[in-house]
C-alpha positions in Angstrom: 111.9 74.1 75.6 113.7 77.5 75.6 112.8 80.2 78.1 110.4 82.9 77.1 111.1 86.6 77.1 109.1 89.8 77.6 111.0 91.6 74.9 109.2 92.7 71.7 111.2 93.1 68.5 110.2 94.9 65.4 111.3 93.3 62.1 110.8 95.6 59.1 110.5 93.8 55.8 110.3 95.4 52.3 107.3 93.5 50.8 107.8 95.0 47.4 110.2 92.2 46.8 111.0 88.7 47.9 113.0 89.6 51.1 112.8 87.1 53.9 114.5 87.0 57.3 117.5 84.6 57.4 116.9 81.3 59.3 119.8 81.7 61.7 118.5 84.9 63.3 115.0 83.5 63.4 116.0 80.4 65.3 117.7 82.6 67.9 114.4 84.5 68.4 112.1 81.5 68.5 110.2 82.6 71.6 110.4 86.4 71.2 107.3 88.6 70.7 107.6 89.8 67.1 106.0 92.7 65.3 106.4 92.1 61.6 106.2 95.3 59.7 105.7 94.8 56.0 106.4 98.1 54.3 105.9 98.8 50.6 107.9 101.9 49.4 105.9 104.5 47.5 107.7 106.9 45.1 107.7 110.5 46.4 105.4 111.8 43.6 102.9 109.0 43.9 99.8 108.7 46.1 100.1 105.8 48.6 96.5 104.9 47.9 97.3 104.3 44.2 100.2 102.0 45.0 98.1 100.2 47.6 95.3 99.6 45.3 97.6 98.1 42.7 99.8 96.0 45.0 98.0 95.3 48.3 97.0 91.7 47.5 100.5 90.6 46.5 102.1 92.5 49.4 99.7 91.0 51.9 100.4 87.5 50.6 104.2 88.0 51.0 103.7 89.3 54.5 101.4 86.4 55.5 103.9 83.9 54.1 106.7 85.3 56.3 104.4 85.5 59.3 103.5 81.9 58.9 107.2 80.9 58.8 107.9 82.9 62.0 104.9 81.4 63.7 106.2 77.9 62.8 109.5 78.8 64.5 107.5 79.6 67.7 107.2 83.4 67.4 104.2 85.3 68.7 103.7 87.4 65.6 101.7 90.6 65.0 101.5 91.7 61.3 101.4 95.3 60.1 101.3 96.3 56.4 101.9 99.9 55.4 102.4 101.7 52.1 104.7 104.6 52.8 106.9 107.4 51.3 109.2 107.1 54.3 109.8 103.6 55.7 112.0 105.0 58.5 109.1 107.1 59.7 106.8 104.0 59.5 109.4 102.1 61.6 109.4 104.8 64.3 105.6 105.0 64.4 105.0 101.3 64.6 107.8 100.8 67.1 106.1 103.4 69.3 102.6 102.0 68.8 103.6 98.5 69.8 106.1 99.5 72.5 108.9 97.6 70.8 112.2 97.1 72.7 114.4 96.7 69.7 114.4 96.9 65.9 116.2 94.2 63.9 118.2 95.3 60.9 118.5 92.1 58.8 121.7 90.5 57.8 122.7 87.1 56.6 123.8 84.6 59.2 123.4 80.8 59.4 123.9 80.3 63.1 124.2 82.6 66.1 126.8 81.8 68.6 128.6 85.1 69.4 127.0 88.5 70.0 128.9 91.8 70.1 127.5 94.5 72.3 129.2 97.9 72.0 128.5 100.1 75.1 129.2 103.8 74.6 128.5 104.8 78.2 125.5 105.0 80.4 123.3 106.3 77.6 120.5 103.7 77.2 122.6 101.2 79.2 119.8 99.7 81.3 117.6 98.9 78.3 120.6 97.5 76.3 121.6 95.2 79.1 118.0 94.1 79.8 117.6 93.2 76.1 120.9 91.3 76.2 119.8 89.4 79.3 116.7 88.3 77.3 118.7 87.1 74.3 121.0 85.1 76.5 118.2 83.5 78.5 116.5 82.2 75.3 119.8 80.9 73.7 123.2 79.4 74.4 125.0 82.3 72.9 128.0 84.1 74.3 128.3 87.8 74.5 131.3 90.2 74.2 130.8 93.7 75.7 132.9 96.3 73.9 133.8 99.9 74.7 135.9 102.3 72.7 137.3 105.1 74.8 137.1 108.5 73.1 137.2 112.1 74.2 134.4 111.5 76.6 136.0 108.6 78.5 139.3 107.1 79.4 140.5 103.5 79.7 139.8 103.3 83.4 136.3 104.6 83.0 135.6 102.3 80.1 136.9 99.3 82.0 134.7 100.1 85.0 131.7 100.4 82.6 132.4 97.0 81.2 132.9 95.4 84.6 129.7 96.9 86.0 127.8 95.6 82.9 129.3 92.1 83.4 128.3 92.1 87.1 124.8 93.0 86.2 124.5 90.2 83.7 126.0 87.6 86.0 123.9 88.8 88.9 120.8 88.3 86.8 121.7 84.6 86.4 123.8 84.6 83.2 126.8 82.3 83.5 129.9 84.4 83.8 131.7 82.1 81.4 129.4 83.3 78.6 130.5 86.9 79.0 133.7 88.5 77.7 134.8 92.1 77.4 137.0 94.2 75.0 138.3 97.7 75.6 139.8 99.9 72.9 141.6 103.1 73.8 142.2 104.5 70.4 140.7 105.0 66.9 137.2 105.6 65.7 134.5 103.9 67.8 132.4 103.1 64.7 135.5 101.7 62.9 136.3 99.6 66.0 132.8 98.2 66.0 132.9 97.3 62.3 136.3 95.7 62.6 135.2 93.5 65.6 131.9 92.7 64.0 133.6 90.4 61.4 134.3 87.9 64.2 130.7 87.9 65.5 127.3 86.7 64.3 125.0 89.5 65.6 125.4 93.0 67.0 123.3 94.7 69.6 123.5 98.5 69.4 121.7 101.2 71.4 120.0 104.3 70.1 121.5 107.5 71.4 118.2 109.4 70.7 114.6 108.3 71.3 114.0 108.0 67.6 115.3 105.7 64.8 115.1 108.8 62.6 117.8 110.5 64.7 120.2 107.6 64.2 120.4 108.1 60.4 122.0 111.5 60.9 125.6 110.3 61.0 125.6 108.6 64.5 127.9 105.8 65.5 125.1 103.2 65.4 124.2 104.1 61.8 127.8 104.0 60.5 128.2 100.6 62.1 125.0 99.3 60.5 125.9 100.6 57.1 129.3 99.0 57.1 128.5 95.5 58.3 126.4 92.7 56.7 125.6 91.2 60.1 122.1 91.3 61.7 121.9 94.3 64.1 119.5 94.8 66.9 119.0 98.5 67.7 117.7 98.8 71.2 115.3 101.7 71.4 115.9 104.7 73.7 112.5 105.9 74.9 111.8 109.4 76.2 112.7 109.8 79.9 
């Protein structure tokens, strides 16, 4: 039996169509607390109540079917169904309401063996590493910590950042042999993440602002998500 974790993950699903989470990522998260957010997009000029009245039954059935599949995989699942003009706003609101540690951006993967964790600095670092600890405790995955030095850091600072993160993970009981590091001292951080992502199964990124809405305004996490087809966990940055 795999170890349990205290982390809570929000999985947004568009229930206006047949979208389902891929099996590989669900097997990784078998013992994680899951908030399953089924959102139904509403056109901007249409009242949500009208769309809800016409489609609630079908949407609820789709959400229930996915929830049952996750429950069968061992998840502790909470279902939430919303009809919304702005699904990103719904994600923010539900993530806050249920105190979720991370939001999963779905991608297609059969098995999860290698996780890439870009670290930009000390921003949100503690929450990112706590989440990575949880993932590694409930699986046999390996993790590569990555830092791209830019105008704010240099190679020595970046190397120290990665070494400190490795020490924290190993001190918490994670086998050192399961942890690797990569340091890049040139090029765009987002391009470096996307290039590396091709060799990994899953990414773990951190919010730079305490809102998922902020990360859609051209931030590095957003550019990385938009340019990879891999599942991405976005670790939330709460207000200090």
